[in-house]
C-alpha positions, -999 to +999 in steps of 0.1 A: +470-167+598+488-155+567+489-116+563+464-105+536+494-091+514+512-125+515+481-144+504+470-117+476+482-133+445+491-165+458+457-181+463+423-172+451+406-153+480+369-159+478+352-127+490+315-128+503+284-118+485+257-091+489+248-080+523+221-054+512+199-081+494+201-104+523+191-079+549+160-070+527+151-106+529+153-102+567+130-072+568+154-040+558+126-016+547+133+003+513+154+032+517+168+022+551+205+023+553+219-011+556+247-001+578+219+009+608+208-028+609+241-033+629+225-010+657+189-024+654+195-061+642+230-072+651+221-108+652+206-107+615+240-089+604+261-117+623+242-146+608+246-135+572+284-133+580+284-168+593+263-177+563+292-166+539+317-179+561+301-214+560+298-211+524+336-208+521+342-173+521+379-161+531+373-127+530+344-111+550+333-074+544+318-054+571+284-040+569+295-005+568+290+004+531+264+031+536+279+050+565+292+077+542+258+091+531+246+086+567+273+112+578+264+136+551+228+137+562+234+146+599+237+111+612+273+110+617+271+097+655+249+068+645+272+059+614+304+058+635+286+037+661+275+015+635+309+013+620+323+002+655+296-024+659+301-036+623+336-045+626+328-063+659+300-084+644+326-093+616+348-106+644+322-124+663+310-143+632+347-152+623+351-165+660+317-184+660+325-201+626+362-209+637+373-192+604+405-175+595+389-152+568+403-117+561+380-087+576+377-061+551+365-027+564+338-019+536+340+018+523+312+028+500+303+062+480+292+090+498+259+095+480+267+130+468+288+137+437+321+160+442+325+191+423+323+199+394+298+172+389+282+180+422+285+201+452+309+184+475+345+197+479+374+172+475+387+180+509+354+173+527+351+141+509+385+131+521+376+139+557+344+121+558+363+089+545+391+098+570+366+097+599+350+064+588+385+046+583+398+057+617+369+042+635+369+011+616+407+006+619+406+011+656+383-019+662+409-041+640+404-051+603+428-067+579+424-043+551+404-015+536+380-023+507+368+006+487+338-004+463+310+005+439+328+038+432+315+058+401+336+089+400+375+089+400+376+119+421+358+103+449+378+072+443+410+092+446+396+109+479+387+076+495+423+059+486+442+088+499+419+089+533+428+050+535+466+055+532+468+085+552+450+069+581+469+034+582+492+012+563+467-015+559+463-030+523+438-009+503+417-027+476+395-005+454+366-015+429+345+005+408+311+001+390+311+003+351+282+010+329+274-015+302+297+006+279+325+001+305+328+035+319+322+051+353+296+078+356+321+106+353+334+090+317+364+071+330+372+037+313+392+009+325+425+026+314+418+058+335+409+035+364+441+012+363+462+044+358+447+061+389+449+033+414+480+017+403+497+051+405+483+057+441+496+023+450+467+004+461+472-035+466+443-048+444+416-032+421+388-044+399+351-042+394+320-047+414+282-045+411+268-029+379+261-060+362+266-098+360+298-118+351+291-122+315+286-087+311+317-074+329+339-100+314+355-080+286+363-052+311+381-073+336+399-087+308+408-051+297+421-043+331+444-073+330+461-060+300+462-025+317+478-033+351+501-057+371+480-055+401+458-085+416+424-080+401+391-082+420+358-093+404+327-090+424+296-089+399+259-091+406+238-122+399+230-109+365+217-076+352+188-064+376+152-070+366+122-054+381+095-080+386+062-069+402+076-037+415+106-055+430+143-058+419+154-092+411+187-108+398+183-136+374+215-155+375+210-187+392+237-203+415+249-225+387+249-199+361+268-175+383+296-200+391+298-213+355+302-176+342+326-167+368+350-197+365+369-187+333+371-151+348+389-162+379+411-188+359+423-161+335+422-130+355+413-128+391+429-129+425+398-119+446+363-133+437+330-127+450+296-113+445+277-084+449+238-074+445+217-106+444+243-132+451+237-151+483+259-176+504+247-204+478+265-183+449+295-180+469+296-217+477+291-226+441+319-204+431+343-215+457+337-254+449+342-247+412+374-231+418+386-253+443+424-259+445+430-232+420+461-211+422+457-174+417+470-166+382+507-151+384+513-116+367+546-103+359+550-067+370+555-042+342+570-008+348+546+016+329+546+054+323+509+061+321+493+096+329+455+102+329+428+127+333+393+119+345+385+106+310+418+099+291+446+078+299+482+078+279+504+050+279+538+071+273+557+041+265+534+020+244+509+044+226+508+041+189+511+079+188+540+082+212+562+097+184+539+122+178+531+132+215+518+169+214+524+189+246+512+225+247+530+245+274+513+279+266+499+284+300+529+298+316+531+333+330+567+337+322+559+337+283+525+356+288+523+390+309+484+389+306+485+356+322+509+366+347+487+395+357+453+377+358+469+349+379+482+373+405+446+388+407+434+353+415+416+352+382+416+319+360+392+327+332+421+339+310+441+308+316+412+284+309+408+303+275+445+295+269+438+258+277+406+256+257+427+269+227+453+244+235+426+217+229+417+233+198+450+228+184+448+190+193+472+191+224+473+156+238+490+168+272+485+205+286+512+222+305+501+241+335+524+267+353+517+294+377+554+301+386+563+339+383+573+367+405+540+384+419+520+350+419+513+330+449+518+296+432+506+276+463+472+292+456+472+297+420+484+265+407+458+239+423+432+266+420+438+268+381+438+230+379+406+227+397+391+254+375+402+237+342+401+199+348+365+194+345+365+210+310+395+192+300+397+155+288+435+152+281+461+148+309+480+178+325+517+183+327+521+202+358+553+227+359+561+242+395+588+254+416+572+251+450+569+219+470+537+231+487+521+241+453+532+207+437+516+188+466+484+204+466+481+204+428+489+167+426+465+160+453+435+180+437+442+167+402+416+142+391+442+116+376+478+111+371+496+140+359+530+144+341+554+165+362+581+190+352+605+194+381+632+216+359+623+248+380+630+236+415+663+241+434+686+211+431+681+205+469+643+202+467+642+177+437+645+147+458+617+158+479+596+169+448+602+135+432+589+117+463+556+141+460+553+129+425+554+093+434+530+096+462+504+107+440+512+085+409+527+111+387+552+105+360+582+127+356+590+141+323+628+130+328+614+093+325+601+097+291+611+113+258+590+146+259+613+164+233+587+160+204 
């Protein structure tokens, strides 16, 4: 069996379709977590897997999507047991069908928004994802599939957890509104900047709408990233008929709409809500013999916040880049005093003033005698980033502060390493690369 990374981008990989709607047809009650069907109805889950494999799927996703919400509502033991069995059922199906399909550990949203949109801490989210992934990986999977994400902060938490647990390939997809944005406001440019910066193996779109509705957004992603793309839309826009959610795209309509998107953009193609084994079979047959579209890697210097991405090489405004560095305690005694006291209100006011002055990038620094930069720098970023749509330039002199700041930053930052001692810069550079940051020495920021 060819390893997943070798197959990715060399052949079209056909993912399976919906699990939840298939289980509902088999008796899953409204509001019941599909993941628990692994424990209560394992034969049903196994049969769904086999149906997709027999339809031509070459990537099978485990029935573990809803494990995170279970863990958050006090059903952690059941969730982890269901993950273990979910992976086992996928293996059993692959063996029964004599298939060589890849098995992806399916990781979905946690069901609670992260701060500041919700109440869940970033570190807590990473920990929950970590526990899920550790259990799934221990049973043997070929890749981690993070899907249906609606918040870039939660998306980042899941990717970091996956990469810190194992060295398996990581694929991540998001659910977009009809306007092409995630719930927290991120558009395709922000998604691509974040995920390519973090070093995932493939990225794309799932759920939300049908192939015709998501077509412009997968096209935009192709223009924004060199990574292989994933497309698993619904069987059309959902409709409520007699109190039941239905998906109107027929098998033929789904395959017809997907074909040009696979030809032009996609390395992994499958389906989400409302799709069935018949949809995947028709998709696979329509694309039979197709070779994945080759993409030439492009070196990019893109930074982002949760809602804005800046291509520092190709932006029409690159010659007028406005970087505001007023948040520096070395230049403001009041800022130095308040940061030393653990107060961030004054600093946030300075940042808002910088926005009023039309800053495109805001410098954030907490390096000064009397300030514990390890605490102040990440705390300031967390305090400010929910109110600021433009990306940050992180200025630091502490490896510990820099790593923590990059970790909690909701995006890909620009980084100034000029205040580090020469013997620390190599390590600091590696930290920046680890979190997808761009060094200011790689671009012309003297504007």
